[in-house]
C-alpha positions in Angstrom: 36.4 -52.0 39.0 35.4 -49.0 36.9 33.8 -49.5 33.4 36.3 -50.3 30.6 37.4 -47.6 28.2 35.5 -47.6 24.9 38.0 -47.7 22.1 36.9 -47.3 18.5 38.7 -49.9 16.3 39.9 -48.1 13.1 37.4 -45.4 14.0 33.7 -46.1 14.1 34.3 -48.7 11.4 30.8 -50.1 11.5 29.3 -46.9 10.0 32.1 -45.4 7.9 35.1 -46.7 6.0 37.8 -47.8 8.4 40.9 -45.7 9.1 39.5 -42.5 7.4 38.9 -39.1 9.0 35.1 -39.7 8.6 35.4 -42.9 10.7 37.4 -41.0 13.3 34.9 -38.2 13.4 32.0 -40.7 13.8 33.9 -42.3 16.7 34.5 -38.9 18.4 30.7 -38.1 18.1 30.1 -41.4 19.9 32.1 -40.0 22.8 34.6 -42.8 22.9 37.7 -42.6 25.2 40.2 -43.5 22.4 40.3 -44.1 18.7 42.5 -47.0 17.5 44.4 -46.1 14.3 46.8 -48.1 12.1 49.9 -46.4 10.5 52.1 -47.8 7.8 55.1 -46.4 6.0 54.8 -45.4 2.4 57.5 -45.8 -0.3 58.7 -42.2 0.4 58.9 -42.7 4.2 55.6 -41.0 5.2 52.9 -42.3 7.5 49.6 -43.3 6.0 46.6 -44.7 7.9 45.7 -48.1 6.6 45.5 -51.6 8.2 46.5 -54.1 5.6 49.8 -54.5 3.8 48.0 -53.7 0.6 45.4 -51.2 -0.4 43.3 -53.8 -2.2 40.6 -54.5 0.4 39.9 -50.9 1.4 40.2 -48.9 -1.8 39.6 -48.8 -5.6 43.4 -49.5 -6.1 45.8 -52.4 -5.8 49.3 -52.7 -4.5 51.5 -52.9 -1.5 51.4 -49.8 0.7 55.2 -49.9 1.0 55.4 -49.6 -2.8 53.2 -46.5 -3.1 54.3 -43.0 -2.5 52.3 -40.1 -1.0 51.2 -38.8 -4.4 49.9 -42.2 -5.5 48.1 -42.7 -2.3 46.5 -39.3 -2.6 44.7 -40.4 -5.8 43.1 -43.5 -4.2 39.4 -43.7 -3.3 39.2 -45.3 0.1 35.5 -44.8 0.6 33.4 -46.3 -2.2 34.2 -49.9 -1.3 32.3 -49.4 1.9 29.4 -47.5 0.5 28.8 -45.2 -2.5 28.0 -42.3 -0.2 31.6 -42.3 0.9 33.1 -42.2 -2.7 36.0 -39.8 -2.9 37.1 -40.4 0.7 40.9 -40.5 0.9 43.3 -42.5 3.1 44.6 -39.9 5.6 48.2 -39.2 5.9 49.8 -39.0 9.3 49.9 -35.2 9.5 46.2 -35.0 8.8 45.5 -37.5 11.5 47.6 -35.6 14.1 45.6 -32.5 13.1 42.3 -34.4 13.7 43.4 -35.3 17.3 44.6 -31.7 17.9 41.1 -30.6 17.0 39.5 -33.3 19.2 41.2 -32.9 22.6 38.5 -35.1 24.3 39.7 -38.2 22.5 42.9 -40.3 23.0 44.8 -42.1 20.3 45.6 -45.8 20.4 48.3 -45.9 17.7 49.0 -49.3 16.2 52.4 -49.2 14.4 52.4 -51.8 11.5 55.8 -53.3 10.4 58.1 -52.5 8.8 59.3 -49.1 10.0 62.7 -47.6 9.7 63.9 -45.6 12.7 64.2 -42.2 11.0 60.7 -42.0 9.6 59.4 -43.3 13.0 61.2 -40.6 14.8 59.7 -38.0 12.5 56.2 -39.5 13.1 56.7 -39.3 16.9 58.2 -35.8 16.7 55.0 -34.6 15.0 53.0 -36.0 18.0 55.2 -34.1 20.4 55.2 -30.9 18.5 51.4 -31.0 18.2 51.1 -31.3 22.0 49.1 -34.5 22.0 51.8 -37.0 23.3 49.9 -37.3 26.6 46.9 -38.7 24.7 48.8 -41.2 22.6 49.5 -44.9 23.5 51.5 -46.6 20.8 51.1 -50.3 20.4 52.4 -53.0 18.1 52.8 -56.8 17.7 56.5 -56.4 17.1 59.0 -56.4 20.0 61.7 -54.8 17.8 59.4 -51.8 17.2 58.6 -51.6 20.9 62.3 -51.5 21.7 62.7 -48.7 19.1 59.9 -46.8 20.6 61.4 -47.2 24.0 64.6 -45.6 22.7 62.9 -42.8 20.9 60.3 -41.8 23.5 61.4 -43.6 26.7 58.8 -41.8 28.9 55.8 -42.5 26.7 53.4 -45.4 27.3 53.6 -48.4 25.0 51.3 -51.4 24.4 52.2 -55.0 23.3 49.5 -56.7 21.1 49.5 -60.4 21.6 47.7 -63.5 20.3 48.8 -65.7 23.2 49.7 -65.2 26.8 52.0 -67.4 28.8 54.9 -66.9 31.2 57.2 -66.3 28.2 55.0 -63.5 26.9 54.6 -62.0 30.3 58.4 -62.0 30.8 58.9 -60.4 27.4 56.4 -57.7 28.2 58.2 -57.0 31.5 61.5 -56.9 29.7 60.1 -54.4 27.1 58.7 -52.2 29.9 55.3 -51.9 28.3 52.4 -50.3 30.1 49.7 -52.4 28.4 49.4 -56.0 27.3 46.6 -56.2 24.9 45.3 -59.7 23.9 42.6 -60.8 21.5 39.4 -61.1 23.5 38.8 -64.9 23.2 42.0 -65.5 25.3 40.4 -63.6 28.2 37.0 -65.4 27.8 38.9 -68.8 27.9 41.1 -67.7 30.8 39.3 -65.1 32.9 42.2 -64.8 35.4 44.4 -63.2 32.7 43.4 -59.5 33.2 44.2 -59.8 36.9 47.5 -61.4 36.2 48.3 -58.7 33.7 47.4 -55.9 36.2 49.4 -57.7 39.0 52.4 -57.3 36.6 51.8 -53.6 36.5 50.2 -53.4 33.1 46.7 -52.6 31.7 44.7 -55.1 29.7 42.8 -53.8 26.6 41.1 -56.5 24.5 40.3 -56.7 20.8 37.9 -57.0 19.0 34.5 -58.0 20.6 31.5 -56.7 18.7 28.5 -58.4 20.4 26.7 -57.5 23.7 27.1 -61.0 25.1 30.9 -60.7 24.7 30.9 -57.3 26.3 28.9 -58.7 29.2 31.4 -61.4 29.9 34.3 -59.0 29.6 32.6 -56.5 32.0 32.1 -59.3 34.5 35.8 -60.4 34.2 37.1 -56.9 34.4 39.3 -55.4 31.6 40.7 -51.9 31.2 39.5 -51.2 27.7 37.5 -52.8 24.9 38.6 -52.2 21.3 35.5 -52.6 19.1 34.2 -52.0 15.6 30.9 -50.8 17.2 31.9 -48.2 19.7 28.7 -46.3 19.6 26.7 -49.4 20.5 29.2 -50.4 23.2 29.0 -46.9 24.8 25.2 -47.1 24.8 25.3 -50.6 26.2 27.7 -49.6 29.0 25.5 -46.7 29.9 22.5 -49.0 30.1 24.3 -51.2 32.6 24.2 -48.3 35.1 
């Protein structure tokens, strides 16, 4: 089996503040295959790149993302919490993120859609992807079956990934019913049950695991065989894989 794809979790989040353009740029410089990004909906129905339901952990502000509008988010410092050298870094809006991927055609986007999303804003978000000409480099994933169904209705021919914290016959049946192209578990599941990636591939799906950050974990996953590794340390993973020959 070929080496797994190196996927930068929230950008190169070990060296720059997660889910910012500087973190994405650092990941691109590490020559990763894909960059995983998280998008949430603002109070005025726009997409903003942030992982948590609140801005508390990754900024100098407080509050629910869903309660903040685009103007309020634009005033937030999303860099100083990580390191003073990143003070003034902003949370990127969706349009800026699309522009980044347009200007970095060598990198794919693993787009995690965080709940909740209304259909109309989600359609606008995906329309921007299509109009920018990057749809063939985007794989949308989520934990939420309802969002996967919505994606299947809006962009029926585009790949989708199902994020899961457990895998059993019920989950495999749901993934088949949803028609996803990737079933992406947390990595300890695969270490505990090394047969899972083969089972997932036999069902016609890829297996991309999250979020191992240590070489001994990568070594086990390489031996088991997975399609992609989503990590906070993509530069180190890329170097480690290169050293394996």
